[in-house]
C-alpha positions as YAML, in Angstrom:
chain: A
units: angstrom
residues:
- id: 1
  name: MET
  ca: [12.02, -11.89, 7.54]
- id: 2
  name: LYS
  ca: [15.62, -11.73, 8.72]
- id: 3
  name: LEU
  ca: [17.64, -8.54, 8.43]
- id: 4
  name: ASP
  ca: [20.50, -10.15, 6.51]
- id: 5
  name: LYS
  ca: [18.10, -11.24, 3.74]
- id: 6
  name: LEU
  ca: [16.62, -7.75, 3.50]
- id: 7
  name: GLU
  ca: [20.11, -6.28, 3.31]
- id: 8
  name: LEU
  ca: [21.01, -8.49, 0.38]
- id: 9
  name: ILE
  ca: [17.90, -7.36, -1.46]
- id: 10
  name: LEU
  ca: [17.60, -3.69, -0.56]
- id: 11
  name: ALA
  ca: [20.70, -2.28, 1.13]
- id: 12
  name: ARG
  ca: [22.95, -0.36, -1.23]
- id: 13
  name: THR
  ca: [24.21, 2.37, 1.10]
- id: 14
  name: THR
  ca: [24.80, 2.89, 4.81]
- id: 15
  name: LYS
  ca: [21.78, 5.17, 4.93]
- id: 16
  name: GLN
  ca: [19.55, 2.47, 3.48]
- id: 17
  name: ARG
  ca: [20.79, -0.08, 5.98]
- id: 18
  name: ARG
  ca: [20.00, 2.35, 8.78]
- id: 19
  name: ALA
  ca: [16.47, 2.79, 7.46]
- id: 20
  name: ILE
  ca: [15.96, -0.95, 7.11]
- id: 21
  name: GLN
  ca: [17.25, -1.54, 10.63]
- id: 22
  name: LEU
  ca: [14.71, 0.95, 11.94]
- id: 23
  name: LEU
  ca: [11.95, -1.06, 10.27]
- id: 24
  name: THR
  ca: [13.12, -4.56, 11.16]
- id: 25
  name: ALA
  ca: [15.16, -4.49, 14.38]
- id: 26
  name: ASP
  ca: [13.41, -6.36, 17.17]
- id: 27
  name: SER
  ca: [15.01, -4.03, 19.71]
- id: 28
  name: VAL
  ca: [13.10, -1.07, 18.32]
- id: 29
  name: PRO
  ca: [9.64, -0.92, 19.92]
- id: 30
  name: LYS
  ca: [6.97, -0.46, 17.28]
- id: 31
  name: ASP
  ca: [3.23, -0.85, 17.09]
- id: 32
  name: PRO
  ca: [1.94, -3.32, 14.52]
- id: 33
  name: LEU
  ca: [0.07, -2.03, 11.50]
- id: 34
  name: LYS
  ca: [-3.67, -2.32, 12.09]
- id: 35
  name: VAL
  ca: [-5.83, -2.92, 9.01]
- id: 36
  name: GLY
  ca: [-9.61, -2.81, 8.88]
- id: 37
  name: LEU
  ca: [-12.31, -3.60, 6.34]
- id: 38
  name: ILE
  ca: [-15.88, -2.39, 6.23]
- id: 39
  name: GLY
  ca: [-17.74, -4.83, 4.02]
- id: 40
  name: CYS
  ca: [-16.55, -8.35, 3.33]
- id: 41
  name: GLY
  ca: [-18.39, -9.57, 0.26]
- id: 42
  name: ARG
  ca: [-16.56, -10.94, -2.75]
- id: 43
  name: LEU
  ca: [-14.13, -8.01, -3.06]
- id: 44
  name: GLY
  ca: [-13.48, -7.72, 0.67]
- id: 45
  name: SER
  ca: [-12.93, -11.48, 0.93]
- id: 46
  name: HIS
  ca: [-10.28, -11.35, -1.81]
- id: 47
  name: ILE
  ca: [-8.44, -8.59, 0.06]
- id: 48
  name: VAL
  ca: [-8.59, -10.41, 3.39]
- id: 49
  name: ASN
  ca: [-7.46, -13.75, 1.95]
- id: 50
  name: SER
  ca: [-4.59, -12.12, 0.07]
- id: 51
  name: LEU
  ca: [-3.36, -10.27, 3.17]
- id: 52
  name: LEU
  ca: [-3.45, -13.44, 5.25]
- id: 53
  name: GLU
  ca: [-2.17, -15.95, 2.69]
- id: 54
  name: LEU
  ca: [0.76, -13.73, 1.74]
- id: 55
  name: ASN
  ca: [1.54, -13.14, 5.44]
- id: 56
  name: VAL
  ca: [1.34, -9.39, 4.96]
- id: 57
  name: ILE
  ca: [-0.39, -8.98, 8.32]
- id: 58
  name: ASN
  ca: [-0.99, -11.02, 11.45]
- id: 59
  name: PRO
  ca: [-4.62, -12.17, 11.84]
- id: 60
  name: GLU
  ca: [-4.96, -10.44, 15.22]
- id: 61
  name: ASP
  ca: [-4.11, -7.10, 13.57]
- id: 62
  name: LEU
  ca: [-6.98, -7.41, 11.08]
- id: 63
  name: SER
  ca: [-10.51, -6.21, 11.90]
- id: 64
  name: ILE
  ca: [-13.62, -6.70, 9.76]
- id: 65
  name: SER
  ca: [-17.05, -5.14, 10.04]
- id: 66
  name: THR
  ca: [-19.72, -6.95, 8.05]
- id: 67
  name: ARG
  ca: [-23.47, -7.36, 8.15]
- id: 68
  name: ARG
  ca: [-23.00, -11.11, 8.34]
- id: 69
  name: PRO
  ca: [-20.22, -11.79, 10.88]
- id: 70
  name: ASP
  ca: [-21.54, -15.32, 11.40]
- id: 71
  name: SER
  ca: [-20.49, -16.19, 7.83]
- id: 72
  name: LEU
  ca: [-16.79, -15.57, 8.59]
- id: 73
  name: GLY
  ca: [-16.28, -18.22, 11.23]
- id: 74
  name: GLU
  ca: [-13.11, -19.55, 9.59]
- id: 75
  name: LEU
  ca: [-11.49, -16.13, 9.85]
- id: 76
  name: VAL
  ca: [-12.46, -15.88, 13.52]
- id: 77
  name: LYS
  ca: [-10.72, -19.23, 14.12]
- id: 78
  name: GLN
  ca: [-7.54, -17.74, 12.64]
- id: 79
  name: GLY
  ca: [-7.66, -14.82, 15.07]
- id: 80
  name: VAL
  ca: [-9.28, -12.13, 12.91]
- id: 81
  name: SER
  ca: [-11.65, -9.77, 14.71]
- id: 82
  name: VAL
  ca: [-15.05, -10.00, 13.00]
- id: 83
  name: SER
  ca: [-18.11, -7.98, 14.03]
- id: 84
  name: TYR
  ca: [-20.82, -5.69, 12.75]
- id: 85
  name: ASN
  ca: [-19.33, -2.50, 14.17]
- id: 86
  name: ASN
  ca: [-18.33, 0.03, 11.53]
- id: 87
  name: VAL
  ca: [-17.41, 2.71, 14.07]
- id: 88
  name: GLY
  ca: [-15.31, 0.32, 16.14]
- id: 89
  name: VAL
  ca: [-13.28, -0.82, 13.14]
- id: 90
  name: ALA
  ca: [-12.85, 2.67, 11.64]
- id: 91
  name: SER
  ca: [-11.62, 4.12, 14.93]
- id: 92
  name: SER
  ca: [-9.02, 1.43, 15.65]
- id: 93
  name: VAL
  ca: [-6.99, 0.96, 12.45]
- id: 94
  name: HIS
  ca: [-4.23, 2.67, 10.49]
- id: 95
  name: ILE
  ca: [-5.52, 1.62, 7.05]
- id: 96
  name: LEU
  ca: [-9.24, 1.23, 6.35]
- id: 97
  name: PHE
  ca: [-10.57, -0.53, 3.24]
- id: 98
  name: VAL
  ca: [-14.15, 0.40, 2.36]
- id: 99
  name: CYS
  ca: [-15.67, -2.40, 0.27]
- id: 100
  name: VAL
  ca: [-19.41, -1.77, 0.38]
- id: 101
  name: LEU
  ca: [-22.02, -1.33, -2.34]
- id: 102
  name: PRO
  ca: [-22.47, 2.19, -3.76]
- id: 103
  name: SER
  ca: [-25.93, 2.37, -2.21]
- id: 104
  name: GLN
  ca: [-24.45, 1.59, 1.22]
- id: 105
  name: LEU
  ca: [-21.62, 4.13, 1.10]
- id: 106
  name: PRO
  ca: [-23.54, 7.26, 2.25]
- id: 107
  name: GLY
  ca: [-24.80, 5.46, 5.36]
- id: 108
  name: VAL
  ca: [-21.36, 4.08, 6.19]
- id: 109
  name: VAL
  ca: [-19.70, 7.48, 5.75]
- id: 110
  name: GLU
  ca: [-22.30, 9.18, 7.94]
- id: 111
  name: GLU
  ca: [-21.71, 6.55, 10.61]
- id: 112
  name: ILE
  ca: [-17.90, 6.58, 10.74]
- id: 113
  name: HIS
  ca: [-16.83, 10.14, 9.86]
- id: 114
  name: SER
  ca: [-16.69, 11.36, 13.46]
- id: 115
  name: ALA
  ca: [-14.77, 8.26, 14.61]
- id: 116
  name: LEU
  ca: [-12.14, 8.27, 11.86]
- id: 117
  name: ASP
  ca: [-8.70, 9.47, 12.95]
- id: 118
  name: LYS
  ca: [-7.17, 12.07, 10.62]
- id: 119
  name: HIS
  ca: [-4.05, 9.92, 10.28]
- id: 120
  name: THR
  ca: [-6.00, 6.85, 9.11]
- id: 121
  name: LEU
  ca: [-5.60, 6.13, 5.41]
- id: 122
  name: THR
  ca: [-9.00, 5.35, 3.87]
- id: 123
  name: TYR
  ca: [-8.77, 3.16, 0.76]
- id: 124
  name: CYS
  ca: [-12.20, 3.30, -0.86]
- id: 125
  name: LEU
  ca: [-13.07, 0.70, -3.49]
- id: 126
  name: VAL
  ca: [-16.49, 2.18, -4.27]
- id: 127
  name: ASN
  ca: [-16.19, 3.69, -7.74]
- id: 128
  name: HIS
  ca: [-19.42, 5.71, -7.66]
- id: 129
  name: THR
  ca: [-17.87, 8.57, -5.71]
- id: 130
  name: THR
  ca: [-15.06, 11.12, -5.98]
- id: 131
  name: ALA
  ca: [-12.23, 12.02, -3.64]
- id: 132
  name: PRO
  ca: [-13.40, 15.66, -3.11]
- id: 133
  name: LYS
  ca: [-16.92, 14.45, -2.27]
- id: 134
  name: LEU
  ca: [-15.60, 11.81, 0.10]
- id: 135
  name: LYS
  ca: [-13.35, 14.40, 1.73]
- id: 136
  name: ARG
  ca: [-16.35, 16.61, 2.49]
- id: 137
  name: THR
  ca: [-18.38, 13.79, 4.00]
- id: 138
  name: LEU
  ca: [-15.60, 11.88, 5.79]
- id: 139
  name: LYS
  ca: [-13.91, 15.08, 7.05]
- id: 140
  name: THR
  ca: [-10.48, 13.81, 6.00]
- id: 141
  name: ASP
  ca: [-8.22, 14.24, 2.97]
- id: 142
  name: ASN
  ca: [-6.23, 11.05, 3.60]
- id: 143
  name: ILE
  ca: [-8.13, 9.11, 0.93]
- id: 144
  name: ILE
  ca: [-7.22, 6.83, -1.96]
- id: 145
  name: ILE
  ca: [-9.81, 5.85, -4.57]
- id: 146
  name: PRO
  ca: [-8.02, 3.66, -7.14]
- id: 147
  name: SER
  ca: [-8.84, 4.35, -10.77]
- id: 148
  name: PHE
  ca: [-8.89, 1.51, -13.29]
- id: 149
  name: VAL
  ca: [-8.67, 1.30, -17.07]
- id: 150
  name: PHE
  ca: [-10.45, -1.54, -18.87]
- id: 151
  name: ASP
  ca: [-9.37, -2.90, -22.26]
- id: 152
  name: ASN
  ca: [-11.58, -5.73, -23.52]
- id: 153
  name: ALA
  ca: [-9.21, -6.36, -26.42]
- id: 154
  name: GLN
  ca: [-6.63, -7.67, -23.94]
- id: 155
  name: ALA
  ca: [-9.04, -9.89, -22.00]
- id: 156
  name: ASN
  ca: [-7.81, -13.14, -23.55]
- id: 157
  name: LYS
  ca: [-4.27, -12.42, -22.28]
- id: 158
  name: TRP
  ca: [-5.31, -12.69, -18.63]
- id: 159
  name: ASN
  ca: [-5.62, -16.07, -16.94]
- id: 160
  name: SER
  ca: [-8.99, -15.66, -15.23]
- id: 161
  name: CYS
  ca: [-8.85, -19.18, -13.78]
- id: 162
  name: MET
  ca: [-6.36, -18.16, -11.10]
- id: 163
  name: SER
  ca: [-7.32, -16.87, -7.67]
- id: 164
  name: VAL
  ca: [-6.03, -13.47, -6.56]
- id: 165
  name: THR
  ca: [-3.34, -15.07, -4.41]
- id: 166
  name: GLN
  ca: [-2.24, -17.36, -7.24]
- id: 167
  name: ALA
  ca: [-2.01, -14.35, -9.56]
- id: 168
  name: LEU
  ca: [0.19, -12.52, -7.05]
- id: 169
  name: GLU
  ca: [2.52, -15.52, -6.99]
- id: 170
  name: ASP
  ca: [2.80, -15.68, -10.79]
- id: 171
  name: ASP
  ca: [5.57, -13.55, -12.30]
- id: 172
  name: ASP
  ca: [3.70, -12.86, -15.53]
- id: 173
  name: SER
  ca: [0.57, -11.76, -13.65]
- id: 174
  name: LEU
  ca: [2.65, -9.58, -11.34]
- id: 175
  name: GLN
  ca: [4.06, -7.71, -14.31]
- id: 176
  name: LYS
  ca: [0.52, -7.09, -15.54]
- id: 177
  name: CYS
  ca: [-0.61, -5.85, -12.11]
- id: 178
  name: CYS
  ca: [1.97, -3.07, -11.93]
- id: 179
  name: PRO
  ca: [0.70, 0.08, -13.71]
- id: 180
  name: LEU
  ca: [4.20, 1.20, -14.75]
- id: 181
  name: THR
  ca: [5.36, -1.93, -16.60]
- id: 182
  name: ASN
  ca: [4.82, -2.40, -20.32]
- id: 183
  name: GLU
  ca: [2.81, -5.52, -19.50]
- id: 184
  name: GLY
  ca: [0.70, -3.57, -17.01]
- id: 185
  name: LYS
  ca: [0.00, -0.81, -19.50]
- id: 186
  name: ALA
  ca: [-1.35, -3.43, -21.91]
- id: 187
  name: SER
  ca: [-3.37, -5.42, -19.38]
- id: 188
  name: CYS
  ca: [-7.13, -5.87, -19.73]
- id: 189
  name: VAL
  ca: [-7.67, -4.24, -16.31]
- id: 190
  name: ARG
  ca: [-5.02, -1.94, -14.92]
- id: 191
  name: LEU
  ca: [-4.46, 0.78, -12.40]
- id: 192
  name: THR
  ca: [-3.54, 4.21, -13.69]
- id: 193
  name: ASP
  ca: [-0.15, 5.71, -12.85]
- id: 194
  name: LYS
  ca: [-2.03, 8.12, -10.57]
- id: 195
  name: TRP
  ca: [-2.27, 5.25, -8.08]
- id: 196
  name: VAL
  ca: [1.52, 5.16, -7.74]
- id: 197
  name: GLU
  ca: [1.59, 8.88, -6.94]
- id: 198
  name: LEU
  ca: [-1.18, 8.51, -4.36]
- id: 199
  name: VAL
  ca: [0.49, 5.58, -2.61]
- id: 200
  name: ILE
  ca: [3.85, 7.36, -2.46]
- id: 201
  name: CYS
  ca: [2.32, 10.57, -1.11]
- id: 202
  name: ALA
  ca: [0.30, 8.56, 1.43]
- id: 203
  name: PHE
  ca: [3.53, 6.91, 2.58]
- id: 204
  name: ILE
  ca: [5.20, 10.31, 3.00]
- id: 205
  name: ASN
  ca: [2.17, 11.49, 4.99]
- id: 206
  name: GLN
  ca: [2.66, 8.58, 7.37]
- id: 207
  name: CYS
  ca: [6.31, 9.56, 7.81]
- id: 208
  name: THR
  ca: [5.23, 13.13, 8.58]
- id: 209
  name: ASP
  ca: [2.70, 11.85, 11.13]
- id: 210
  name: LEU
  ca: [5.57, 9.98, 12.82]
- id: 211
  name: ASP
  ca: [7.61, 13.23, 12.99]
- id: 212
  name: LEU
  ca: [10.29, 11.89, 10.64]
- id: 213
  name: THR
  ca: [12.46, 14.45, 8.88]
- id: 214
  name: SER
  ca: [12.49, 14.72, 5.10]
- id: 215
  name: GLN
  ca: [15.83, 12.92, 5.01]
- id: 216
  name: ALA
  ca: [14.53, 10.01, 7.11]
- id: 217
  name: ALA
  ca: [11.36, 9.83, 5.00]
- id: 218
  name: LEU
  ca: [13.37, 9.72, 1.77]
- id: 219
  name: ASP
  ca: [15.70, 7.07, 3.18]
- id: 220
  name: LEU
  ca: [12.70, 4.87, 3.94]
- id: 221
  name: LEU
  ca: [10.95, 5.67, 0.67]
- id: 222
  name: HIS
  ca: [14.03, 4.86, -1.37]
- id: 223
  name: GLY
  ca: [14.75, 1.65, 0.53]
- id: 224
  name: ILE
  ca: [11.16, 0.41, 0.29]
- id: 225
  name: CYS
  ca: [9.95, 1.65, -3.10]
- id: 226
  name: MET
  ca: [13.00, 2.00, -5.33]
- id: 227
  name: VAL
  ca: [15.99, -0.01, -6.52]
- id: 228
  name: CYS
  ca: [18.19, 2.87, -7.72]
- id: 229
  name: ALA
  ca: [21.81, 2.61, -6.63]
- id: 230
  name: THR
  ca: [21.63, 5.44, -4.08]
- id: 231
  name: ARG
  ca: [19.08, 7.90, -2.86]
- id: 232
  name: GLU
  ca: [21.21, 10.78, -4.15]
- id: 233
  name: LEU
  ca: [20.95, 9.37, -7.70]
- id: 234
  name: CYS
  ca: [17.26, 8.57, -7.43]
- id: 235
  name: PRO
  ca: [15.28, 10.90, -9.73]
- id: 236
  name: PHE
  ca: [12.17, 10.53, -7.60]
- id: 237
  name: CYS
  ca: [13.89, 11.54, -4.35]
- id: 238
  name: SER
  ca: [15.19, 14.68, -6.05]
- id: 239
  name: ILE
  ca: [11.68, 15.58, -7.18]
- id: 240
  name: CYS
  ca: [10.32, 15.00, -3.67]
- id: 241
  name: VAL
  ca: [12.73, 17.59, -2.34]
- id: 242
  name: ARG
  ca: [11.28, 20.11, -4.81]
- id: 243
  name: LEU
  ca: [7.87, 19.67, -3.21]
- id: 244
  name: THR
  ca: [9.11, 21.49, -0.12]
- id: 245
  name: ASP
  ca: [9.89, 25.20, 0.23]
- id: 246
  name: LYS
  ca: [12.26, 26.07, -2.65]
- id: 247
  name: THR
  ca: [13.58, 29.18, -0.89]
- id: 248
  name: ILE
  ca: [15.52, 27.25, 1.75]
- id: 249
  name: THR
  ca: [18.72, 25.25, 1.38]
- id: 250
  name: THR
  ca: [18.83, 21.53, 0.72]
- id: 251
  name: ASP
  ca: [20.37, 20.89, 4.16]
- id: 252
  name: ALA
  ca: [17.52, 22.79, 5.79]
- id: 253
  name: ILE
  ca: [14.98, 20.82, 3.74]
- id: 254
  name: TYR
  ca: [16.44, 17.53, 4.93]
- id: 255
  name: SER
  ca: [16.26, 18.63, 8.57]
- id: 256
  name: ARG
  ca: [12.56, 19.49, 8.30]
- id: 257
  name: LYS
  ca: [9.46, 17.38, 7.80]
- id: 258
  name: PHE
  ca: [7.58, 17.11, 4.54]
- id: 259
  name: PRO
  ca: [4.31, 19.03, 4.42]
- id: 260
  name: ARG
  ca: [1.21, 16.84, 4.45]
- id: 261
  name: PHE
  ca: [-0.23, 16.05, 1.03]
- id: 262
  name: ASP
  ca: [-3.96, 16.53, 0.47]
- id: 263
  name: LEU
  ca: [-4.63, 13.24, -1.30]
- id: 264
  name: SER
  ca: [-8.11, 14.35, -2.35]
- id: 265
  name: LYS
  ca: [-6.56, 17.06, -4.55]
- id: 266
  name: ILE
  ca: [-3.94, 14.74, -6.02]
- id: 267
  name: HIS
  ca: [-6.68, 12.55, -7.54]
- id: 268
  name: ASP
  ca: [-7.60, 15.29, -10.01]
- id: 269
  name: ASN
  ca: [-4.34, 17.23, -10.35]
- id: 270
  name: ASP
  ca: [-0.90, 16.16, -11.53]
- id: 271
  name: SER
  ca: [1.94, 17.01, -9.17]
- id: 272
  name: HIS
  ca: [5.69, 16.96, -9.80]
- id: 273
  name: VAL
  ca: [5.67, 13.35, -8.64]
- id: 274
  name: VAL
  ca: [3.44, 11.89, -11.36]
- id: 275
  name: LYS
  ca: [5.03, 14.09, -14.02]
- id: 276
  name: LYS
  ca: [8.44, 12.72, -13.09]
- id: 277
  name: LEU
  ca: [7.06, 9.18, -13.11]
- id: 278
  name: ARG
  ca: [5.78, 9.65, -16.66]
- id: 279
  name: GLU
  ca: [9.02, 11.25, -17.88]
- id: 280
  name: SER
  ca: [11.58, 8.89, -16.36]
- id: 281
  name: ASP
  ca: [11.98, 5.38, -17.77]
- id: 282
  name: LEU
  ca: [14.57, 4.73, -15.05]
- id: 283
  name: LEU
  ca: [12.08, 5.61, -12.34]
- id: 284
  name: GLN
  ca: [9.34, 3.47, -13.87]
- id: 285
  name: ARG
  ca: [11.68, 0.49, -14.12]
- id: 286
  name: SER
  ca: [12.94, 1.02, -10.57]
- id: 287
  name: PHE
  ca: [9.47, 1.20, -9.03]
- id: 288
  name: SER
  ca: [8.19, -1.70, -11.15]
- id: 289
  name: LYS
  ca: [11.10, -3.92, -10.19]
- id: 290
  name: LYS
  ca: [10.52, -3.20, -6.53]
- id: 291
  name: PHE
  ca: [6.74, -3.72, -6.91]
- id: 292
  name: VAL
  ca: [7.28, -7.18, -8.38]
- id: 293
  name: SER
  ca: [10.09, -8.15, -5.99]
- id: 294
  name: VAL
  ca: [7.96, -7.46, -2.90]
- id: 295
  name: PHE
  ca: [5.45, -10.13, -3.89]
- id: 296
  name: GLN
  ca: [8.23, -12.46, -5.02]
- id: 297
  name: GLU
  ca: [9.81, -12.17, -1.57]
- id: 298
  name: TYR
  ca: [6.53, -13.11, 0.11]
- id: 299
  name: ARG
  ca: [6.16, -16.03, -2.29]
- id: 300
  name: ASP
  ca: [9.73, -17.25, -1.72]
- id: 301
  name: ALA
  ca: [9.34, -16.89, 2.05]
- id: 302
  name: ARG
  ca: [6.17, -19.01, 1.96]
- id: 303
  name: ARG
  ca: [7.90, -21.68, -0.11]
- id: 304
  name: TYR
  ca: [10.87, -21.67, 2.26]
- id: 305
  name: ASP
  ca: [8.59, -22.00, 5.28]
- id: 306
  name: GLY
  ca: [6.75, -24.85, 3.55]
- id: 307
  name: GLU
  ca: [9.96, -26.70, 2.73]
- id: 308
  name: GLU
  ca: [11.23, -26.16, 6.27]
- id: 309
  name: GLY
  ca: [7.96, -27.55, 7.62]
- id: 310
  name: ASP
  ca: [8.25, -30.60, 5.38]
- id: 311
  name: GLU
  ca: [11.80, -31.25, 6.59]
- id: 312
  name: THR
  ca: [10.68, -30.91, 10.22]
- id: 313
  name: GLY
  ca: [7.86, -33.38, 9.59]
- id: 314
  name: LYS
  ca: [10.25, -35.92, 8.07]
- id: 315
  name: SER
  ca: [12.67, -35.66, 10.97]
...
């Protein structure tokens, strides 16, 4: 996506433009984000197809370990690395999705725990475990286990005929997918607001791993996750500053790095972040608007590329 388009959408201040330039400038050398999946059944397949169809990641940056690699020939043709090598995938990615059956999880954890880098974010979609338990067995606290709420009374309000990708391209469905929107809070299946806190803290951890100062981390966080006018007026950014040492000055805080968050503890305990999320309507609207706009941008970019391809074909 071109920088000028991002500026129109996100840039509100000079600081934000600087942060966006750091993320998008071709002159800045940067390693691509590597994503891996262990397990590629129905759930894993939905994740893979969504990542690829929405152009979130290049196929060559996606690695899959599955017991049946021969069944994913179409993905191999696209450039995705497919094998039955849990250790190889876990040791080579920045974000690891674990999509295995509950009965398979102990064996997978035992196999990969020594190969998993401490900076790798493990996103576990096995609901028959807890973050503290997974921390003990995986030897890492950089873990997200999403928690869902089910409401059968709202089931008829969800269009179950759509694929995951189609749902992410539908504005009404997008509103229901975000846990902080009114539509999301009334959806038949929804994430809890704890997920927002975990994702934000995981993002800050990544900034800390890259040796970014608190100010640089907040610039990026505000530009990527919020649509408030400025970072200084953003209620979330002010609460993030409070998570650091309160005995030092604000200037000193901004010149230092954030401490690393133990995500396994955040699953069961409310921090200042989630409390602020629940208290601030402005913050909920800001995050929700950004959440929806990210998918809308991918959708619009795909439509633009399709129209451009049609015009090229005609000419």
